[in-house]
C-alpha positions in Angstrom: 104.4 -125.7 57.8 104.9 -124.9 54.1 107.8 -126.4 52.2 108.9 -125.8 48.6 108.0 -129.4 47.9 104.6 -129.3 49.6 102.8 -128.7 52.9 102.6 -130.6 56.2 99.6 -129.9 58.2 97.2 -131.6 60.8 94.8 -134.1 59.2 91.1 -133.2 59.4 87.9 -135.2 58.9 87.8 -134.3 55.2 91.2 -135.9 54.7 90.2 -139.4 56.1 89.3 -141.0 52.8 92.4 -139.8 51.0 94.5 -141.0 53.9 92.9 -144.5 53.9 93.3 -144.8 50.2 97.0 -143.9 50.4 97.7 -146.3 53.2 95.8 -149.2 51.6 97.1 -148.7 48.1 100.7 -147.9 48.9 101.6 -148.9 52.4 99.8 -152.2 53.0 97.1 -153.6 50.7 96.4 -156.4 53.3 94.7 -153.7 55.5 91.5 -152.5 54.0 90.6 -148.8 53.9 88.0 -149.5 56.6 90.6 -151.0 58.8 93.0 -148.1 58.4 90.1 -145.7 59.2 90.1 -147.1 62.8 93.3 -145.0 63.5 91.1 -141.9 63.1 87.7 -143.1 64.6 88.7 -144.6 67.9 86.1 -143.9 70.6 88.1 -143.3 73.8 88.7 -139.6 73.0 85.7 -137.8 71.6 87.4 -134.4 71.1 90.6 -135.3 69.2 93.1 -132.5 68.6 93.6 -133.8 65.0 93.8 -137.0 63.1 97.6 -137.1 62.6 99.7 -135.2 60.1 99.5 -135.2 56.3 101.9 -134.1 53.6 100.0 -132.4 50.7 101.5 -131.7 47.2 99.4 -130.0 44.6 96.3 -130.7 46.6 96.9 -134.4 46.9 97.7 -136.3 50.1 101.0 -138.0 49.6 102.1 -138.7 53.2 100.7 -139.4 56.6 101.7 -140.0 60.2 99.1 -141.4 62.5 98.6 -139.9 65.9 96.4 -141.9 68.3 95.7 -139.7 71.4 94.8 -140.8 74.9 94.5 -138.9 78.2 95.6 -141.3 80.9 96.1 -141.3 84.7 99.7 -142.5 85.1 102.2 -142.0 87.9 99.8 -140.0 89.9 98.9 -137.5 87.2 97.0 -136.9 84.0 99.1 -137.4 80.9 98.5 -137.1 77.2 100.0 -140.1 75.5 100.2 -140.1 71.7 100.9 -143.3 69.7 102.8 -142.5 66.5 102.0 -145.0 63.8 101.4 -145.6 60.1 104.2 -143.3 59.0 104.2 -143.3 55.2 105.4 -141.0 52.3 104.8 -141.7 48.6 108.1 -142.8 47.2 107.9 -140.2 44.4 108.1 -137.4 47.1 110.9 -138.7 49.3 114.2 -136.8 49.6 112.5 -133.4 49.9 112.3 -133.2 53.7 108.6 -134.1 53.8 109.1 -137.3 55.7 111.2 -135.6 58.4 108.8 -132.7 58.7 105.8 -135.1 59.1 107.5 -136.7 62.1 108.8 -133.5 63.6 105.4 -131.8 63.3 103.7 -134.9 64.8 105.9 -134.9 67.9 106.5 -131.3 68.7 104.5 -130.9 72.0 106.9 -131.0 74.9 104.1 -131.8 77.4 103.0 -134.9 75.5 104.4 -138.4 75.7 104.9 -140.1 72.3 105.3 -143.8 71.6 106.4 -145.7 68.6 105.8 -149.4 69.3 106.2 -150.9 65.8 109.3 -149.2 64.4 111.0 -150.3 61.2 114.8 -150.6 61.3 114.8 -148.1 58.4 113.4 -145.3 60.5 115.7 -145.4 63.5 117.9 -142.6 62.4 115.0 -140.3 61.9 113.5 -141.2 65.3 116.7 -140.3 66.9 116.7 -137.0 64.9 113.4 -135.9 66.4 114.3 -136.9 70.0 113.0 -140.4 70.5 114.8 -142.8 72.9 114.7 -146.5 73.3 111.6 -147.5 75.4 112.4 -151.2 75.5 114.8 -153.6 73.7 114.1 -156.9 75.4 111.3 -159.3 76.2 111.0 -162.1 78.7 109.3 -165.3 77.6 107.8 -168.1 79.6 106.4 -171.5 78.7 104.4 -173.7 81.0 106.7 -175.9 83.1 104.7 -177.6 85.8 101.2 -178.2 87.0 98.9 -175.2 87.3 99.8 -173.2 90.4 97.3 -172.1 93.0 96.2 -168.9 91.4 92.7 -167.9 90.4 92.5 -166.8 86.7 89.3 -164.9 86.0 88.6 -164.5 82.3 85.0 -163.3 82.4 85.1 -159.6 81.6 81.9 -158.7 83.4 83.2 -160.3 86.6 86.5 -158.6 86.1 84.8 -155.2 85.8 83.0 -155.8 89.0 86.2 -156.4 90.9 88.7 -154.0 89.3 89.3 -150.4 90.2 88.0 -147.3 88.4 91.0 -146.7 86.2 91.3 -150.3 85.1 87.5 -150.5 84.4 87.8 -147.4 82.2 90.7 -149.0 80.3 88.7 -152.1 79.6 85.6 -150.1 78.6 87.7 -147.9 76.3 88.9 -151.1 74.5 85.5 -152.8 74.4 85.2 -154.7 71.1 88.9 -154.6 70.3 91.2 -157.7 70.2 92.4 -157.8 73.9 92.3 -160.6 76.4 92.0 -159.3 80.0 92.5 -161.7 82.9 92.3 -161.0 86.7 94.9 -163.0 88.6 94.2 -163.5 92.3 96.1 -165.5 95.0 93.7 -164.9 97.9 95.4 -161.8 99.3 96.3 -159.7 96.2 95.3 -159.4 92.6 96.5 -158.1 89.3 94.7 -157.2 86.1 96.8 -158.4 83.1 95.7 -157.5 79.5 97.1 -159.6 76.7 97.0 -159.8 72.9 96.7 -163.5 71.9 98.0 -164.3 68.4 99.5 -167.1 66.4 103.1 -166.4 65.5 106.2 -168.0 64.0 105.8 -171.8 63.9 102.1 -171.6 64.8 102.9 -170.9 68.5 100.2 -169.1 70.5 101.7 -165.9 72.0 100.1 -164.3 75.1 101.7 -160.8 74.6 101.4 -158.6 77.7 100.0 -155.2 77.0 99.2 -153.9 80.5 99.6 -154.7 84.2 97.8 -153.1 87.1 100.1 -154.6 89.7 103.6 -155.3 88.2 105.2 -156.4 91.5 102.5 -159.0 92.0 102.8 -160.3 88.5 106.6 -160.3 88.4 106.9 -162.4 91.6 104.4 -165.0 90.1 105.2 -164.9 86.4 106.1 -168.5 86.0 103.0 -169.5 88.0 100.9 -167.3 85.8 102.3 -169.0 82.7 101.6 -172.4 84.3 98.0 -171.5 84.9 97.2 -169.4 81.8 98.9 -171.1 78.9 97.1 -173.9 77.1 98.6 -177.4 77.3 97.2 -178.8 74.1 99.4 -176.6 71.8 102.7 -174.7 71.8 102.2 -171.4 73.7 104.3 -168.6 75.1 103.7 -165.8 77.6 105.8 -162.7 76.6 106.3 -159.5 78.4 108.3 -156.4 77.6 110.9 -156.0 80.3 109.9 -152.4 81.3 106.4 -153.7 82.3 108.0 -155.9 85.0 109.2 -154.8 88.4 112.2 -156.5 89.9 113.6 -159.9 88.9 110.9 -162.1 87.3 110.6 -165.7 88.3 111.7 -168.0 85.5 111.5 -167.2 81.8 114.2 -166.3 79.3 115.3 -163.0 77.9 115.0 -162.4 74.2 116.1 -159.2 72.3 113.4 -157.5 70.2 113.9 -157.5 66.4 113.6 -153.7 66.6 113.3 -151.8 69.9 110.3 -149.8 70.9 110.7 -146.1 71.2 109.3 -143.1 73.1 109.7 -139.4 73.5 108.8 -137.9 76.9 109.9 -135.4 79.5 107.3 -136.5 82.0 107.0 -140.3 82.1 109.6 -143.0 82.7 109.6 -146.1 80.5 108.0 -148.3 83.1 104.9 -146.2 83.2 104.2 -146.6 79.5 102.3 -149.7 78.5 101.2 -151.1 75.1 97.5 -149.9 75.2 95.6 -147.2 73.4 97.5 -147.6 70.2 97.5 -149.1 66.7 98.1 -152.6 68.0 94.5 -152.8 69.2 93.0 -150.6 66.5 94.5 -152.4 63.5 94.6 -155.8 65.3 98.4 -156.2 64.8 100.8 -158.7 66.3 103.3 -157.4 68.8 106.9 -158.3 67.7 
């Protein structure tokens, strides 16, 4: 779409270096251009529709919205899920409608499901304006309380791959080399693949942030036991799960509001079907708030 102040269009391969330079120099210098490039070079979808949306003024890239595409088997069907991330517009070009048009253009496919997992409080009005809804606003946290329960926690990814199903195996292979921590939890009768991001946060606490569950009911009924088995005892550690990922009333833990909710836009998927995988969190190695 052409605007009097510039043009918003899909990003192509020839735009990658300009995008990475913009994001590194103006959005976050702590992330190198090579690290930003991961948003456009992920391997789980060879034929990408595009590399996001860019705003161009006088031939120069001045804005970007990242779009990380994934085709996933969810709720019994095939769904395209698009993670919206790295939304930035050069300050000199704000107030012209380019920022809104970037987001509108990036989220205009009614058949796709869009996620925004790392929103800023400053963007919430715009997200509402383009049809996003709250995906989750609370997390449940557990610490180790008692001796390890009688659960088997398998951490060896090769062994996990031999035991898990086709869809879960594909998920792990898609994220090979990325900062995830998969564990297979077994009690002798049932099992659950849980995928975590393990990061140091706040007062140097180790957070096991839940990204994905293959068997939510199993996990939810045993959440405190999982924390007792999984969390290290030689340092402060927390198991954290977004409430939508859990089924029923979890055992133990405490509820904490998120600093900023997570958001989504979908006419096809319910919040509980949408996890925290295939997104900027893994590609940029970010902490989950």
